[in-house]
All heavy atoms as a GROMACS GRO file, in nm:
protein
  620
    1CYS      N    1  -2.029  13.494  21.286
    1CYS     CA    2  -2.160  13.545  21.252
    1CYS      C    3  -2.266  13.485  21.344
    1CYS      O    4  -2.361  13.551  21.384
    1CYS     CB    5  -2.196  13.506  21.110
    1CYS     SG    6  -2.222  13.644  21.007
    2LEU      N    7  -2.254  13.357  21.382
    2LEU     CA    8  -2.348  13.288  21.467
    2LEU      C    9  -2.349  13.359  21.604
    2LEU      O   10  -2.453  13.375  21.666
    2LEU     CB   11  -2.311  13.138  21.482
    2LEU     CG   12  -2.404  13.059  21.564
    2LEU    CD1   13  -2.548  13.067  21.510
    2LEU    CD2   14  -2.360  12.915  21.567
    3VAL      N   15  -2.234  13.396  21.653
    3VAL     CA   16  -2.226  13.461  21.782
    3VAL      C   17  -2.304  13.593  21.781
    3VAL      O   18  -2.376  13.625  21.874
    3VAL     CB   19  -2.077  13.479  21.828
    3VAL    CG1   20  -2.072  13.569  21.955
    3VAL    CG2   21  -2.006  13.348  21.851
    4ARG      N   22  -2.289  13.675  21.675
    4ARG     CA   23  -2.358  13.796  21.659
    4ARG      C   24  -2.506  13.774  21.656
    4ARG      O   25  -2.586  13.847  21.720
    4ARG     CB   26  -2.318  13.871  21.536
    4ARG     CG   27  -2.190  13.952  21.558
    4ARG     CD   28  -2.173  14.043  21.440
    4ARG     NE   29  -2.029  14.049  21.412
    4ARG     CZ   30  -1.969  14.067  21.302
    4ARG    NH1   31  -2.045  14.079  21.192
    4ARG    NH2   32  -1.846  14.065  21.286
    5ALA      N   33  -2.552  13.671  21.588
    5ALA     CA   34  -2.696  13.640  21.572
    5ALA      C   35  -2.749  13.602  21.714
    5ALA      O   36  -2.859  13.647  21.752
    5ALA     CB   37  -2.716  13.528  21.478
    6GLU      N   38  -2.676  13.523  21.787
    6GLU     CA   39  -2.714  13.478  21.922
    6GLU      C   40  -2.724  13.600  22.014
    6GLU      O   41  -2.810  13.617  22.092
    6GLU     CB   42  -2.629  13.372  21.975
    6GLU     CG   43  -2.649  13.238  21.906
    6GLU     CD   44  -2.553  13.131  21.954
    6GLU    OE1   45  -2.467  13.163  22.039
    6GLU    OE2   46  -2.561  13.018  21.905
    7ALA      N   47  -2.621  13.688  22.002
    7ALA     CA   48  -2.615  13.808  22.087
    7ALA      C   49  -2.734  13.894  22.055
    7ALA      O   50  -2.800  13.955  22.148
    7ALA     CB   51  -2.486  13.882  22.067
    8ALA      N   52  -2.767  13.911  21.933
    8ALA     CA   53  -2.885  13.994  21.895
    8ALA      C   54  -3.017  13.937  21.944
    8ALA      O   55  -3.102  14.007  21.993
    8ALA     CB   56  -2.888  14.008  21.740
    9GLU      N   57  -3.026  13.802  21.937
    9GLU     CA   58  -3.141  13.734  21.994
    9GLU      C   59  -3.158  13.753  22.145
    9GLU      O   60  -3.267  13.782  22.193
    9GLU     CB   61  -3.129  13.585  21.962
    9GLU     CG   62  -3.251  13.525  21.903
    9GLU     CD   63  -3.228  13.378  21.868
    9GLU    OE1   64  -3.254  13.293  21.958
    9GLU    OE2   65  -3.183  13.354  21.754
   10VAL      N   66  -3.047  13.739  22.216
   10VAL     CA   67  -3.047  13.761  22.362
   10VAL      C   68  -3.085  13.905  22.395
   10VAL      O   69  -3.166  13.928  22.484
   10VAL     CB   70  -2.910  13.720  22.425
   10VAL    CG1   71  -2.899  13.763  22.566
   10VAL    CG2   72  -2.890  13.570  22.413
   11SER      N   73  -3.026  13.998  22.316
   11SER     CA   74  -3.057  14.133  22.342
   11SER      C   75  -3.201  14.168  22.316
   11SER      O   76  -3.263  14.236  22.394
   11SER     CB   77  -2.966  14.222  22.245
   11SER     OG   78  -2.995  14.358  22.267
   12GLU      N   79  -3.254  14.115  22.208
   12GLU     CA   80  -3.400  14.135  22.179
   12GLU      C   81  -3.485  14.077  22.291
   12GLU      O   82  -3.586  14.138  22.332
   12GLU     CB   83  -3.436  14.075  22.046
   12GLU     CG   84  -3.387  14.157  21.925
   12GLU     CD   85  -3.417  14.080  21.795
   12GLU    OE1   86  -3.514  14.007  21.787
   12GLU    OE2   87  -3.340  14.107  21.699
   13CYS      N   88  -3.453  13.957  22.337
   13CYS     CA   89  -3.529  13.895  22.443
   13CYS      C   90  -3.520  13.982  22.570
   13CYS      O   91  -3.626  14.005  22.635
   13CYS     CB   92  -3.473  13.759  22.471
   13CYS     SG   93  -3.557  13.666  22.599
   14TYR      N   94  -3.403  14.028  22.604
   14TYR     CA   95  -3.385  14.117  22.727
   14TYR      C   96  -3.468  14.239  22.716
   14TYR      O   97  -3.541  14.279  22.803
   14TYR     CB   98  -3.234  14.146  22.745
   14TYR     CG   99  -3.214  14.239  22.862
   14TYR    CD1  100  -3.224  14.193  22.994
   14TYR    CD2  101  -3.184  14.373  22.840
   14TYR    CE1  102  -3.204  14.280  23.098
   14TYR    CE2  103  -3.170  14.458  22.946
   14TYR     CZ  104  -3.176  14.413  23.075
   14TYR     OH  105  -3.158  14.499  23.180
   15VAL      N  106  -3.458  14.305  22.598
   15VAL     CA  107  -3.532  14.432  22.581
   15VAL      C  108  -3.686  14.401  22.586
   15VAL      O  109  -3.756  14.478  22.644
   15VAL     CB  110  -3.496  14.502  22.448
   15VAL    CG1  111  -3.588  14.614  22.412
   15VAL    CG2  112  -3.350  14.550  22.459
   16GLY      N  113  -3.727  14.293  22.528
   16GLY     CA  114  -3.870  14.253  22.531
   16GLY      C  115  -3.912  14.231  22.678
   16GLY      O  116  -4.020  14.276  22.714
   17GLN      N  117  -3.830  14.166  22.756
   17GLN     CA  118  -3.869  14.143  22.896
   17GLN      C  119  -3.876  14.276  22.973
   17GLN      O  120  -3.964  14.299  23.054
   17GLN     CB  121  -3.773  14.048  22.961
   17GLN     CG  122  -3.793  13.904  22.915
   17GLN     CD  123  -3.687  13.811  22.979
   17GLN    OE1  124  -3.580  13.853  23.022
   17GLN    NE2  125  -3.725  13.686  22.980
   18LEU      N  126  -3.777  14.362  22.944
   18LEU     CA  127  -3.765  14.493  23.010
   18LEU      C  128  -3.894  14.577  22.981
   18LEU      O  129  -3.958  14.636  23.068
   18LEU     CB  130  -3.645  14.566  22.967
   18LEU     CG  131  -3.608  14.698  23.034
   18LEU    CD1  132  -3.570  14.672  23.177
   18LEU    CD2  133  -3.492  14.761  22.959
   19LEU      N  134  -3.931  14.579  22.855
   19LEU     CA  135  -4.051  14.660  22.812
   19LEU      C  136  -4.179  14.596  22.868
   19LEU      O  137  -4.270  14.666  22.907
   19LEU     CB  138  -4.057  14.669  22.662
   19LEU     CG  139  -3.945  14.750  22.595
   19LEU    CD1  140  -3.954  14.749  22.442
   19LEU    CD2  141  -3.947  14.896  22.645
   20GLY      N  142  -4.183  14.460  22.873
   20GLY     CA  143  -4.294  14.399  22.933
   20GLY      C  144  -4.311  14.431  23.080
   20GLY      O  145  -4.422  14.458  23.127
   21ARG      N  146  -4.202  14.434  23.155
   21ARG     CA  147  -4.207  14.467  23.297
   21ARG      C  148  -4.242  14.615  23.313
   21ARG      O  149  -4.320  14.652  23.404
   21ARG     CB  150  -4.075  14.434  23.363
   21ARG     CG  151  -4.078  14.457  23.513
   21ARG     CD  152  -4.175  14.374  23.583
   21ARG     NE  153  -4.142  14.236  23.579
   21ARG     CZ  154  -4.216  14.141  23.634
   21ARG    NH1  155  -4.325  14.168  23.701
   21ARG    NH2  156  -4.177  14.013  23.620
   22GLU      N  157  -4.192  14.703  23.225
   22GLU     CA  158  -4.227  14.840  23.228
   22GLU      C  159  -4.378  14.863  23.214
   22GLU      O  160  -4.439  14.942  23.282
   22GLU     CB  161  -4.150  14.922  23.124
   22GLU     CG  162  -4.171  15.070  23.132
   22GLU     CD  163  -4.093  15.147  23.035
   22GLU    OE1  164  -3.964  15.142  23.047
   22GLU    OE2  165  -4.149  15.213  22.951
   23ALA      N  166  -4.434  14.784  23.120
   23ALA     CA  167  -4.575  14.788  23.102
   23ALA      C  168  -4.652  14.745  23.228
   23ALA      O  169  -4.754  14.804  23.271
   23ALA     CB  170  -4.618  14.702  22.982
   24LYS      N  171  -4.603  14.643  23.292
   24LYS     CA  172  -4.668  14.595  23.417
   24LYS      C  173  -4.652  14.700  23.529
   24LYS      O  174  -4.748  14.717  23.607
   24LYS     CB  175  -4.597  14.464  23.467
   24LYS     CG  176  -4.643  14.343  23.390
   24LYS     CD  177  -4.597  14.215  23.458
   24LYS     CE  178  -4.705  14.179  23.559
   24LYS     NZ  179  -4.697  14.044  23.609
   25VAL      N  180  -4.542  14.772  23.535
   25VAL     CA  181  -4.525  14.876  23.633
   25VAL      C  182  -4.623  14.987  23.603
   25VAL      O  183  -4.688  15.040  23.696
   25VAL     CB  184  -4.375  14.929  23.639
   25VAL    CG1  185  -4.364  15.055  23.716
   25VAL    CG2  186  -4.282  14.821  23.686
   26SER      N  187  -4.640  15.026  23.476
   26SER     CA  188  -4.736  15.132  23.437
   26SER      C  189  -4.877  15.088  23.471
   26SER      O  190  -4.953  15.171  23.524
   26SER     CB  191  -4.725  15.161  23.290
   26SER     OG  192  -4.605  15.223  23.262
   27GLU      N  193  -4.912  14.964  23.447
   27GLU     CA  194  -5.045  14.915  23.477
   27GLU      C  195  -5.068  14.914  23.629
   27GLU      O  196  -5.178  14.956  23.675
   27GLU     CB  197  -5.062  14.769  23.425
   27GLU     CG  198  -5.070  14.763  23.274
   27GLU     CD  199  -5.067  14.615  23.224
   27GLU    OE1  200  -5.089  14.523  23.305
   27GLU    OE2  201  -5.028  14.599  23.106
   28ALA      N  202  -4.971  14.870  23.703
   28ALA     CA  203  -4.979  14.875  23.849
   28ALA      C  204  -4.999  15.014  23.902
   28ALA      O  205  -5.079  15.042  23.992
   28ALA     CB  206  -4.856  14.808  23.914
   29ARG      N  207  -4.930  15.106  23.843
   29ARG     CA  208  -4.939  15.247  23.883
   29ARG      C  209  -5.075  15.298  23.858
   29ARG      O  210  -5.137  15.367  23.941
   29ARG     CB  211  -4.830  15.322  23.802
   29ARG     CG  212  -4.799  15.463  23.829
   29ARG     CD  213  -4.784  15.501  23.974
   29ARG     NE  214  -4.865  15.619  23.992
   29ARG     CZ  215  -4.977  15.617  24.054
   29ARG    NH1  216  -5.026  15.519  24.115
   29ARG    NH2  217  -5.048  15.726  24.064
   30ARG      N  218  -5.135  15.265  23.745
   30ARG     CA  219  -5.273  15.310  23.713
   30ARG      C  220  -5.376  15.243  23.804
   30ARG      O  221  -5.470  15.307  23.855
   30ARG     CB  222  -5.310  15.286  23.572
   30ARG     CG  223  -5.249  15.384  23.477
   30ARG     CD  224  -5.305  15.365  23.330
   30ARG     NE  225  -5.246  15.245  23.264
   30ARG     CZ  226  -5.128  15.247  23.208
   30ARG    NH1  227  -5.047  15.348  23.210
   30ARG    NH2  228  -5.089  15.137  23.147
   31ALA      N  229  -5.354  15.113  23.836
   31ALA     CA  230  -5.448  15.037  23.916
   31ALA      C  231  -5.448  15.079  24.067
   31ALA      O  232  -5.548  15.078  24.129
   31ALA     CB  233  -5.422  14.888  23.901
   32CYS      N  234  -5.330  15.112  24.115
   32CYS     CA  235  -5.318  15.143  24.252
   32CYS      C  236  -5.348  15.286  24.296
   32CYS      O  237  -5.368  15.318  24.416
   32CYS     CB  238  -5.170  15.113  24.303
   32CYS     SG  239  -5.136  14.937  24.307
   33GLY      N  240  -5.356  15.375  24.195
   33GLY     CA  241  -5.377  15.518  24.231
   33GLY      C  242  -5.250  15.571  24.296
   33GLY      O  243  -5.143  15.506  24.288
   34PRO      N  244  -5.254  15.683  24.356
   34PRO     CA  245  -5.131  15.739  24.424
   34PRO      C  246  -5.078  15.638  24.521
   34PRO      O  247  -5.150  15.588  24.604
   34PRO     CB  248  -5.181  15.867  24.493
   34PRO     CG  249  -5.303  15.905  24.417
   34PRO     CD  250  -5.365  15.775  24.373
   35ALA      N  251  -4.954  15.604  24.508
   35ALA     CA  252  -4.896  15.495  24.593
   35ALA      C  253  -4.744  15.512  24.602
   35ALA      O  254  -4.682  15.577  24.524
   35ALA     CB  255  -4.926  15.361  24.528
   36CYS      N  256  -4.692  15.440  24.702
   36CYS     CA  257  -4.549  15.438  24.722
   36CYS      C  258  -4.495  15.313  24.659
   36CYS      O  259  -4.571  15.223  24.618
   36CYS     CB  260  -4.511  15.444  24.870
   36CYS     SG  261  -4.566  15.301  24.962
   37LEU      N  262  -4.364  15.298  24.648
   37LEU     CA  263  -4.305  15.182  24.588
   37LEU      C  264  -4.342  15.052  24.655
   37LEU      O  265  -4.367  14.950  24.585
   37LEU     CB  266  -4.148  15.195  24.589
   37LEU     CG  267  -4.092  15.297  24.492
   37LEU    CD1  268  -3.939  15.310  24.513
   37LEU    CD2  269  -4.120  15.275  24.349
   38ASP      N  270  -4.350  15.052  24.785
   38ASP     CA  271  -4.389  14.927  24.860
   38ASP      C  272  -4.528  14.882  24.826
   38ASP      O  273  -4.558  14.764  24.833
   38ASP     CB  274  -4.363  14.945  25.008
   38ASP     CG  275  -4.219  14.958  25.046
   38ASP    OD1  276  -4.138  14.899  24.970
   38ASP    OD2  277  -4.190  15.022  25.146
   39THR      N  278  -4.616  14.973  24.794
   39THR     CA  279  -4.751  14.939  24.754
   39THR      C  280  -4.756  14.884  24.610
   39THR      O  281  -4.826  14.790  24.580
   39THR     CB  282  -4.845  15.061  24.766
   39THR    OG1  283  -4.842  15.106  24.902
   39THR    CG2  284  -4.989  15.025  24.728
   40LEU      N  285  -4.673  14.943  24.524
   40LEU     CA  286  -4.668  14.902  24.385
   40LEU      C  287  -4.597  14.766  24.362
   40LEU      O  288  -4.628  14.696  24.273
   40LEU     CB  289  -4.598  15.008  24.303
   40LEU     CG  290  -4.668  15.137  24.285
   40LEU    CD1  291  -4.577  15.232  24.207
   40LEU    CD2  292  -4.799  15.113  24.206
   41LEU      N  293  -4.503  14.732  24.453
   41LEU     CA  294  -4.423  14.614  24.433
   41LEU      C  295  -4.503  14.493  24.413
   41LEU      O  296  -4.480  14.418  24.318
   41LEU     CB  297  -4.323  14.598  24.553
   41LEU     CG  298  -4.224  14.487  24.540
   41LEU    CD1  299  -4.132  14.507  24.421
   41LEU    CD2  300  -4.145  14.479  24.670
   42PRO      N  301  -4.598  14.458  24.503
   42PRO     CA  302  -4.676  14.334  24.477
   42PRO      C  303  -4.760  14.336  24.350
   42PRO      O  304  -4.782  14.229  24.286
   42PRO     CB  305  -4.768  14.320  24.598
   42PRO     CG  306  -4.741  14.434  24.687
   42PRO     CD  307  -4.636  14.519  24.624
   43CYS      N  308  -4.804  14.457  24.309
   43CYS     CA  309  -4.882  14.467  24.182
   43CYS      C  310  -4.796  14.444  24.063
   43CYS      O  311  -4.835  14.384  23.970
   43CYS     CB  312  -4.947  14.605  24.177
   43CYS     SG  313  -5.068  14.629  24.307
   44ALA      N  314  -4.674  14.503  24.067
   44ALA     CA  315  -4.589  14.496  23.947
   44ALA      C  316  -4.505  14.371  23.943
   44ALA      O  317  -4.468  14.330  23.837
   44ALA     CB  318  -4.496  14.619  23.949
   45TYR      N  319  -4.482  14.311  24.057
   45TYR     CA  320  -4.388  14.193  24.063
   45TYR      C  321  -4.452  14.071  24.132
   45TYR      O  322  -4.389  13.985  24.185
   45TYR     CB  323  -4.254  14.227  24.132
   45TYR     CG  324  -4.171  14.310  24.048
   45TYR    CD1  325  -4.182  14.452  24.044
   45TYR    CD2  326  -4.075  14.251  23.963
   45TYR    CE1  327  -4.103  14.527  23.963
   45TYR    CE2  328  -3.995  14.332  23.877
   45TYR     CZ  329  -4.012  14.468  23.883
   45TYR     OH  330  -3.932  14.543  23.801
   46GLY      N  331  -4.587  14.069  24.134
   46GLY     CA  332  -4.656  13.957  24.201
   46GLY      C  333  -4.628  13.830  24.141
   46GLY      O  334  -4.644  13.723  24.201
   47ASP      N  335  -4.579  13.825  24.011
   47ASP     CA  336  -4.543  13.699  23.946
   47ASP      C  337  -4.403  13.652  23.981
   47ASP      O  338  -4.363  13.540  23.938
   47ASP     CB  339  -4.557  13.713  23.795
   47ASP     CG  340  -4.465  13.825  23.738
   47ASP    OD1  341  -4.432  13.921  23.813
   47ASP    OD2  342  -4.428  13.814  23.618
   48ALA      N  343  -4.329  13.731  24.054
   48ALA     CA  344  -4.193  13.693  24.095
   48ALA      C  345  -4.194  13.629  24.235
   48ALA      O  346  -4.273  13.671  24.322
   48ALA     CB  347  -4.108  13.820  24.094
   49PRO      N  348  -4.103  13.535  24.263
   49PRO     CA  349  -4.096  13.476  24.396
   49PRO      C  350  -4.062  13.583  24.503
   49PRO      O  351  -3.988  13.678  24.472
   49PRO     CB  352  -3.981  13.375  24.381
   49PRO     CG  353  -3.965  13.355  24.236
   49PRO     CD  354  -4.009  13.476  24.167
   50LEU      N  355  -4.117  13.568  24.621
   50LEU     CA  356  -4.092  13.667  24.724
   50LEU      C  357  -3.943  13.685  24.754
   50LEU      O  358  -3.898  13.792  24.797
   50LEU     CB  359  -4.165  13.623  24.856
   50LEU     CG  360  -4.315  13.637  24.852
   50LEU    CD1  361  -4.375  13.580  24.983
   50LEU    CD2  362  -4.358  13.782  24.838
   51ALA      N  363  -3.865  13.576  24.736
   51ALA     CA  364  -3.724  13.583  24.768
   51ALA      C  365  -3.651  13.688  24.682
   51ALA      O  366  -3.547  13.733  24.722
   51ALA     CB  367  -3.664  13.443  24.740
   52VAL      N  368  -3.706  13.718  24.562
   52VAL     CA  369  -3.635  13.817  24.474
   52VAL      C  370  -3.698  13.954  24.489
   52VAL      O  371  -3.646  14.051  24.421
   52VAL     CB  372  -3.637  13.774  24.327
   52VAL    CG1  373  -3.566  13.638  24.306
   52VAL    CG2  374  -3.774  13.771  24.269
   53TRP      N  375  -3.795  13.977  24.579
   53TRP     CA  376  -3.856  14.107  24.589
   53TRP      C  377  -3.760  14.221  24.625
   53TRP      O  378  -3.775  14.333  24.581
   53TRP     CB  379  -3.975  14.103  24.678
   53TRP     CG  380  -4.101  14.050  24.609
   53TRP    CD1  381  -4.104  13.973  24.499
   53TRP    CD2  382  -4.234  14.072  24.645
   53TRP    NE1  383  -4.234  13.948  24.461
   53TRP    CE2  384  -4.318  14.009  24.549
   53TRP    CE3  385  -4.298  14.142  24.750
   53TRP    CZ2  386  -4.457  14.007  24.562
   53TRP    CZ3  387  -4.435  14.146  24.758
   53TRP    CH2  388  -4.513  14.080  24.661
   54PRO      N  389  -3.658  14.195  24.707
   54PRO     CA  390  -3.566  14.302  24.737
   54PRO      C  391  -3.498  14.349  24.607
   54PRO      O  392  -3.479  14.472  24.585
   54PRO     CB  393  -3.460  14.243  24.833
   54PRO     CG  394  -3.541  14.134  24.906
   54PRO     CD  395  -3.631  14.075  24.796
   55LEU      N  396  -3.461  14.261  24.518
   55LEU     CA  397  -3.400  14.298  24.390
   55LEU      C  398  -3.508  14.358  24.300
   55LEU      O  399  -3.480  14.451  24.223
   55LEU     CB  400  -3.338  14.178  24.321
   55LEU     CG  401  -3.217  14.117  24.390
   55LEU    CD1  402  -3.168  13.996  24.318
   55LEU    CD2  403  -3.105  14.222  24.399
   56ALA      N  404  -3.630  14.301  24.306
   56ALA     CA  405  -3.742  14.357  24.224
   56ALA      C  406  -3.767  14.500  24.265
   56ALA      O  407  -3.802  14.583  24.181
   56ALA     CB  408  -3.866  14.269  24.245
   57ARG      N  409  -3.756  14.534  24.390
   57ARG     CA  410  -3.781  14.672  24.433
   57ARG      C  411  -3.683  14.767  24.370
   57ARG      O  412  -3.713  14.875  24.329
   57ARG     CB  413  -3.776  14.685  24.586
   57ARG     CG  414  -3.825  14.824  24.633
   57ARG     CD  415  -3.830  14.830  24.785
   57ARG     NE  416  -3.902  14.942  24.834
   57ARG     CZ  417  -3.863  15.072  24.829
   57ARG    NH1  418  -3.749  15.102  24.771
   57ARG    NH2  419  -3.934  15.168  24.876
   58LEU      N  420  -3.556  14.724  24.360
   58LEU     CA  421  -3.451  14.803  24.295
   58LEU      C  422  -3.491  14.825  24.145
   58LEU      O  423  -3.475  14.933  24.090
   58LEU     CB  424  -3.317  14.740  24.304
   58LEU     CG  425  -3.255  14.728  24.443
   58LEU    CD1  426  -3.127  14.649  24.441
   58LEU    CD2  427  -3.237  14.870  24.501
   59SER      N  428  -3.536  14.718  24.084
   59SER     CA  429  -3.578  14.726  23.940
   59SER      C  430  -3.701  14.817  23.928
   59SER      O  431  -3.708  14.901  23.838
   59SER     CB  432  -3.618  14.584  23.891
   59SER     OG  433  -3.661  14.592  23.762
   60LEU      N  434  -3.792  14.811  24.026
   60LEU     CA  435  -3.909  14.898  24.028
   60LEU      C  436  -3.865  15.040  24.037
   60LEU      O  437  -3.919  15.128  23.967
   60LEU     CB  438  -4.000  14.859  24.139
   60LEU     CG  439  -4.127  14.944  24.161
   60LEU    CD1  440  -4.213  14.941  24.034
   60LEU    CD2  441  -4.206  14.897  24.280
   61GLU      N  442  -3.766  15.070  24.120
   61GLU     CA  443  -3.718  15.210  24.136
   61GLU      C  444  -3.664  15.255  24.003
   61GLU      O  445  -3.686  15.371  23.964
   61GLU     CB  446  -3.606  15.215  24.237
   61GLU     CG  447  -3.663  15.202  24.383
   61GLU     CD  448  -3.547  15.200  24.485
   61GLU    OE1  449  -3.433  15.225  24.453
   61GLU    OE2  450  -3.578  15.166  24.601
   62ALA      N  451  -3.590  15.171  23.929
   62ALA     CA  452  -3.540  15.209  23.799
   62ALA      C  453  -3.650  15.237  23.697
   62ALA      O  454  -3.646  15.335  23.624
   62ALA     CB  455  -3.444  15.101  23.749
   63HIS      N  456  -3.752  15.153  23.696
   63HIS     CA  457  -3.867  15.173  23.605
   63HIS      C  458  -3.939  15.302  23.638
   63HIS      O  459  -3.976  15.377  23.546
   63HIS     CB  460  -3.958  15.053  23.613
   63HIS     CG  461  -3.916  14.929  23.543
   63HIS    ND1  462  -3.900  14.925  23.406
   63HIS    CD2  463  -3.880  14.807  23.587
   63HIS    CE1  464  -3.858  14.803  23.372
   63HIS    NE2  465  -3.848  14.730  23.481
   64VAL      N  466  -3.956  15.327  23.764
   64VAL     CA  467  -4.023  15.451  23.808
   64VAL      C  468  -3.939  15.570  23.768
   64VAL      O  469  -3.996  15.672  23.718
   64VAL     CB  470  -4.056  15.446  23.958
   64VAL    CG1  471  -4.091  15.587  24.009
   64VAL    CG2  472  -4.168  15.347  23.987
   65ALA      N  473  -3.809  15.564  23.783
   65ALA     CA  474  -3.722  15.676  23.742
   65ALA      C  475  -3.742  15.703  23.596
   65ALA      O  476  -3.744  15.822  23.552
   65ALA     CB  477  -3.576  15.644  23.776
   66LYS      N  478  -3.752  15.601  23.513
   66LYS     CA  479  -3.768  15.620  23.370
   66LYS      C  480  -3.906  15.684  23.343
   66LYS      O  481  -3.923  15.766  23.257
   66LYS     CB  482  -3.756  15.488  23.292
   66LYS     CG  483  -3.774  15.507  23.143
   66LYS     CD  484  -3.765  15.378  23.069
   66LYS     CE  485  -3.783  15.399  22.921
   66LYS     NZ  486  -3.910  15.456  22.883
   67LEU      N  487  -4.009  15.635  23.412
   67LEU     CA  488  -4.145  15.686  23.390
   67LEU      C  489  -4.154  15.832  23.432
   67LEU      O  490  -4.220  15.912  23.368
   67LEU     CB  491  -4.250  15.604  23.469
   67LEU     CG  492  -4.272  15.462  23.417
   67LEU    CD1  493  -4.359  15.383  23.514
   67LEU    CD2  494  -4.330  15.463  23.280
   68ILE      N  495  -4.077  15.870  23.541
   68ILE     CA  496  -4.069  16.012  23.577
   68ILE      C  497  -3.996  16.091  23.469
   68ILE      O  498  -4.046  16.197  23.423
   68ILE     CB  499  -3.994  16.025  23.713
   68ILE    CG1  500  -4.083  15.969  23.823
   68ILE    CG2  501  -3.961  16.171  23.738
   68ILE    CD1  502  -4.012  15.957  23.962
   69GLU      N  503  -3.888  16.036  23.421
   69GLU     CA  504  -3.813  16.100  23.310
   69GLU      C  505  -3.900  16.117  23.183
   69GLU      O  506  -3.891  16.219  23.116
   69GLU     CB  507  -3.689  16.019  23.275
   69GLU     CG  508  -3.597  16.084  23.176
   69GLU     CD  509  -3.474  16.004  23.156
   69GLU    OE1  510  -3.402  15.973  23.250
   69GLU    OE2  511  -3.451  15.961  23.035
   70ASP      N  512  -3.982  16.015  23.151
   70ASP     CA  513  -4.070  16.021  23.042
   70ASP      C  514  -4.191  16.116  23.062
   70ASP      O  515  -4.272  16.133  22.969
   70ASP     CB  516  -4.118  15.879  23.001
   70ASP     CG  517  -4.008  15.793  22.952
   70ASP    OD1  518  -3.902  15.845  22.919
   70ASP    OD2  519  -4.035  15.671  22.939
   71GLY      N  520  -4.209  16.166  23.186
   71GLY     CA  521  -4.322  16.253  23.216
   71GLY      C  522  -4.453  16.185  23.238
   71GLY      O  523  -4.560  16.245  23.241
   72GLU      N  524  -4.447  16.051  23.260
   72GLU     CA  525  -4.573  15.976  23.284
   72GLU      C  526  -4.611  15.969  23.433
   72GLU      O  527  -4.726  15.944  23.466
   72GLU     CB  528  -4.555  15.832  23.234
   72GLU     CG  529  -4.541  15.824  23.082
   72GLU     CD  530  -4.528  15.678  23.032
   72GLU    OE1  531  -4.591  15.594  23.092
   72GLU    OE2  532  -4.450  15.659  22.935
   73VAL      N  533  -4.511  15.988  23.522
   73VAL     CA  534  -4.532  15.981  23.665
   73VAL      C  535  -4.459  16.095  23.730
   73VAL      O  536  -4.356  16.142  23.685
   73VAL     CB  537  -4.475  15.841  23.715
   73VAL    CG1  538  -4.473  15.837  23.869
   73VAL    CG2  539  -4.558  15.728  23.662
   74ALA      N  540  -4.517  16.144  23.839
   74ALA     CA  541  -4.455  16.250  23.921
   74ALA      C  542  -4.437  16.190  24.063
   74ALA      O  543  -4.518  16.109  24.103
   74ALA     CB  544  -4.533  16.376  23.920
   75ARG      N  545  -4.338  16.236  24.134
   75ARG     CA  546  -4.310  16.192  24.267
   75ARG      C  547  -4.327  16.307  24.362
   75ARG      O  548  -4.276  16.413  24.345
   75ARG     CB  549  -4.168  16.131  24.277
   75ARG     CG  550  -4.138  16.080  24.410
   75ARG     CD  551  -4.001  16.020  24.415
   75ARG     NE  552  -4.020  15.879  24.459
   75ARG     CZ  553  -3.939  15.778  24.416
   75ARG    NH1  554  -3.835  15.800  24.346
   75ARG    NH2  555  -3.966  15.656  24.457
   76ASP      N  556  -4.399  16.282  24.471
   76ASP     CA  557  -4.418  16.383  24.578
   76ASP      C  558  -4.376  16.310  24.703
   76ASP      O  559  -4.453  16.236  24.763
   76ASP     CB  560  -4.563  16.430  24.581
   76ASP     CG  561  -4.585  16.532  24.694
   76ASP    OD1  562  -4.486  16.587  24.747
   76ASP    OD2  563  -4.703  16.549  24.732
   77GLY      N  564  -4.254  16.325  24.745
   77GLY     CA  565  -4.196  16.249  24.855
   77GLY      C  566  -4.192  16.104  24.816
   77GLY      O  567  -4.129  16.067  24.722
   78GLU      N  568  -4.264  16.021  24.889
   78GLU     CA  569  -4.270  15.875  24.857
   78GLU      C  570  -4.385  15.840  24.766
   78GLU      O  571  -4.388  15.726  24.720
   78GLU     CB  572  -4.278  15.795  24.989
   78GLU     CG  573  -4.151  15.799  25.075
   78GLU     CD  574  -4.035  15.728  25.006
   78GLU    OE1  575  -4.053  15.622  24.952
   78GLU    OE2  576  -3.926  15.798  25.000
   79THR      N  577  -4.477  15.930  24.745
   79THR     CA  578  -4.599  15.900  24.667
   79THR      C  579  -4.574  15.927  24.521
   79THR      O  580  -4.519  16.033  24.479
   79THR     CB  581  -4.719  15.987  24.717
   79THR    OG1  582  -4.736  15.959  24.854
   79THR    CG2  583  -4.842  15.947  24.646
   80LEU      N  584  -4.620  15.833  24.434
   80LEU     CA  585  -4.609  15.847  24.286
   80LEU      C  586  -4.746  15.882  24.234
   80LEU      O  587  -4.848  15.820  24.271
   80LEU     CB  588  -4.558  15.714  24.231
   80LEU     CG  589  -4.424  15.667  24.287
   80LEU    CD1  590  -4.398  15.527  24.238
   80LEU    CD2  591  -4.314  15.760  24.246
   81TRP      N  592  -4.748  15.978  24.146
   81TRP     CA  593  -4.874  16.025  24.085
   81TRP      C  594  -4.865  16.009  23.930
   81TRP      O  595  -4.760  16.034  23.872
   81TRP     CB  596  -4.899  16.168  24.113
   81TRP     CG  597  -4.913  16.202  24.264
   81TRP    CD1  598  -4.809  16.221  24.347
   81TRP    CD2  599  -5.029  16.204  24.333
   81TRP    NE1  600  -4.858  16.244  24.474
   81TRP    CE2  601  -4.994  16.239  24.467
   81TRP    CE3  602  -5.162  16.194  24.303
   81TRP    CZ2  603  -5.090  16.254  24.567
   81TRP    CZ3  604  -5.260  16.213  24.403
   81TRP    CH2  605  -5.220  16.240  24.533
   82LEU      N  606  -4.974  15.975  23.869
   82LEU     CA  607  -4.987  15.982  23.723
   82LEU      C  608  -4.982  16.124  23.680
   82LEU      O  609  -5.038  16.210  23.744
   82LEU     CB  610  -5.114  15.913  23.670
   82LEU     CG  611  -5.113  15.763  23.681
   82LEU    CD1  612  -5.248  15.711  23.637
   82LEU    CD2  613  -5.002  15.702  23.590
   83VAL      N  614  -4.922  16.157  23.568
   83VAL     CA  615  -4.915  16.289  23.513
   83VAL      C  616  -5.016  16.296  23.394
   83VAL      O  617  -5.031  16.211  23.319
   83VAL     CB  618  -4.774  16.326  23.471
   83VAL    CG1  619  -4.774  16.460  23.401
   83VAL    CG2  620  -4.681  16.321  23.591
   0.00000   0.00000   0.00000
């Protein structure tokens, strides 16, 4: 039972962090206007060390894909637009 409780706690923490980062990506998208991923990266992941930015960019791509799927963002080539 304890293992399940800990797993649920870890899962909740992970989901909370994921949703928090998604909110930061959305905020960065609104603040930057039409922009490419490289422009959004410092806005959305400015709190992360530069050494992890290559991985953060992959995470940003995943967040943007979800925002596109949710109909919040549209992509025109490299440029992302609010919908």
